[in-house]
N, C-alpha and C positions, 0 to 999 in steps of 0.2 A: 325481309322485305323484298329482296330480289326474287326469291321463289314465288312470293305472293303476286308480284307484278307480272312475272313470267306466266303464271297460271291464268291471270286475268287476261293477258293477251291471247293465250291459247283458247280460253273460253270465248273471247270476242271473235276469234277466227272461226271457231265452230259455229257460233251464232250467226255469222255472216253467211255461212253455207246453208244453215237452216232457213235463214231469211230469204235467200234467193230461191230455195226450193218451194217455200210456202207462199211467196208473194203473189204469184199468179193465181194460186188456189184461193187465196183470201179474196181476190176480186170476183172470181166466178162463183165460188161457193157462197160468198157474202151476198151478192146481188140476186142470183137466181136460185139459190138453195139446191144446186145440182151437186150430188155426191159423185164427182168425176174420178173414178178409179183409174182412168186412162191418163191422168195428169203425169204420172211417173213415166209413161211411155212418150209423152211430149218432151220430157227432159231427155230421155234416151235419144229421141230424134235430133235434138240440138247437139248432143254429144257426137252422134254419128255424122252430122253435118260437118262438124269440125274435122273428123277423120277423113271424110271424102274430100274436103277442100285441101287438106294437106297432101293429097295425092296429086292435086292439080297445081297448087301453089306451094312450091317446095320450101320457101322461106317460112319458118315456123311463126315468126312474129307477124308477118303480113297475113298469113292464113288465119291466125287467131283473131286479128282485128276484122278481117272480112267475115269470119264466121259469126261474129256477134249479130250484125243486122240480118245476115242470111238465115241463121238459125231462128231468129225472131219471126221472120216471114214464113219459114217452112213450118215451124210448130204452130204459129198462128193460123196458117191455112188449114192445117190438120184439125185444129180446134173448130174453125168455122164449118168445115165439112162435117165434123161430128155433130155439131149443133144443128146444122141444116137438115141432115139426113135422119137423125135419131132423137136428139134431146128435145127439140122443140115440140115433139109430140108427147113428151113425158113430163112436162113441167109440174103437173099436179100429182105426180106419182113418184115421190123421191126414192122409194125402195126399188121401183123398176129402173130408175136411172142408175142406181148403184149396180144392179145386176147387168144391165146393158153395157155400161162403161167397163165393168170388169171383163165382160166377154170381149169387148173391143181391145182391151189391154192385152188379153191373151192372143188375139189375132195379130196385133202389132208386134208382140214378142216373136211369134212364129215367123212373121214377115221379115223381121230383122235377122233371124237365124237363116232363113232362106237366102237373103241377100249377102250378109256379111259372115255367116257361119256362126256356130255355137261358141267357139273359144273367144275369150275377151281379146280386145285389140288395144294397142297403146298409141297415144298420140305424142308428138314431140313438143316439149315446152320451149318457148323462145329462151335464148340465153339470158335475157334480162329478167327472166322469172325463175331462174334456177338457183340463184344464190340466196344469201341472207342479208338482212339489214341489221347492223349492230346499233343498239340503243344504249344510252348511259346506264351504268349499273351492271354491265355484263349481260344484258338481255339481247337475244337475237330473235328476229322475226323473219320467217320465210317470205321471200318475195312473192311467191304465188298466193300465199294466204293474204298478204297485204293487198295484192291486186284484186282478190275476191272481195275483200272488205270495201275497197273503193268502188268496185262494180256494184255491190249490194247497195251502198250508199247512193250511188248515182241512179240506180233503178228506183229506189224509194223516192228520191227527190223528183225524178221525172214523172213518176206516177202521181205524186202529190200535186205537182203543178198541173198535170193533165186533168185531175179530178176537180181541182179548185178553180182553175183559171181558164178553162176552155169550154165552149158550148157542149161538146160531147161529155165532158166531166159533169157539167150541171145536169144534163139529161140522165146520166148514170145515177147520180145522187138522188134525183127525183124519182126514178124507178125504184131505187132501193127503199126510199122512205114510204112510198105508196104507189104501187104499180097501177092500180085502177084509176086513181086520181091523175096520174101522169098520162095514162092512155086517153082519158076524156079531155085532157088539156091539149091534146094534139101531138103528143110525143109518140113516135113510132116505136113502141116498146120492143117489138120483134127485131127491128134493126139495131136498137141499143143493145139488146141481148147478144146479137151476133158480133157487134164490135167489141163488147166486153169479153166475149169468149176469145176473140182474136188477140186482144191485148194480154189476157190472162195466160193463154196458151203460149203466146210469144215470149212472155217472161219465163215460162218453163223452159223454152228453148235456150234462152240466155243462160239459165242455170245449168243446163246440160253442157254448154261451152265451158263454163267455169269449172265444172266437175272433171273435165278432161285434164285439168292441171293437177289433180290430186291422186289420180290412179287410173287403172285400165277401165275401159268401158265395154259393156256387153249387153245382150238382149234382155237380161233380167235386172239391170241396174235400177230401173224404175220401181220395181217391186220392193226394193230395200229402202226406198226413199218416201213412198207415198204415205206410210203411217206417220212418220215424223212430220210431214207437211200438214196432215190433218190435225195432229196434236197441237202444233203451233197455232193453227187457225182457230181451233175450238177453244183453247185456253185463252187466247188473246181476245176472243169475242167475235162472233160471226159478223163479217163485213167491216171489221174495225182495223184499219191499216196500222194505226199507232199501237194497238194491242198486239198485232202480229210482230211488229218491230221489237217491242219491249220483251215479249215472251221468247222470241227467237234468241236474243242475246242472254236472257236470264237462264234459259235451258242450256245454252252453250257454256256459260260459266259454271253452272251446276254440274254438268257432265265433266268438264275439265277438272273441277275440284274433286269429284268422285274418282276419276281415273288416277289422279295424283295420290289420293289417300288409299285407294283399294286397287281394283282392276277394271278393265273396260266393261266386262259383263256386269259386275256389281254396280258400276256407275250407271249403266243403262237401267238396272232395276231401281236404283235410287231416283232416277228421273221419272220413271213411270209411277212410283209410289207418290212422289211429290205432286204429279199431275192429278192422280186419282184423289188425293187428299184435298187439293185445291178445288177440283170440280165438285166434290162433296160439299164444300163450304160455299162455293160460288158457281153453280152450274151454268149460269148464263155467260161465264167467261169474265175476263178482266174488265172489259168495257162492254156496254150494251148500246144498241142502236136506238136513237130517238126517232120515233116515227110520228106522222100526223094521222095515223089510223084511229078511227073512232071505236074500233072493236076492243 
């Protein structure tokens, strides 16, 4: 039982990381149908924001707390710039958005190499995130993993409240359900798209801050994350926040179980096989979007 509960906590911590990575993508991909391959580089931007702030604010705890809002704004601004300069001209051409954003991701990777160098860099974790929390039954949970779990839960809660209880959230949901009807009703869909991209990209920046607690950061860290983010969003259902949350934790538990029983590589294969089998059975994802479209 102790081993089972320990693996469950491990899976939940992996799921929290997956959720943070995929949360912003669920918003932008769900509303606008944009296959943003540069999402991983927005995560990288958030991670490097933490690194830069630690050079200015030497106290690791304060620099981490300051990095969360700053990374949100930095990555969000990058997303708005990308949407304004390129993506808004390609909304009806999803394949072109994939190619364009992939090119942008390569440019951002090279820019990171030019500024910070090719080798990975390490940030310092605050002392209050370096230890473990002992739970009954001899189970220990790393403080940094627990912090990421709380951060992911807070991000989901804040996004849910924003979508359900604010005028911007109501406009976003209206555009998701029927863009044409929202436009003729007086909603400035282009402005809503821009704000949605800002929020989604900003959430990627927050994910980047969280990932600095788990290991070194480098110019190609986004490439290793983008596939997992898309898998979580697609399996959960396009534009479905609750599906993203459920699938992120389910895949985290599945991967943790596979790692315990076999190896990391085999566990990854198990996850991919499970995803392929699920999408064969339910290609629309775990949840589907109800719309008012007459088509």
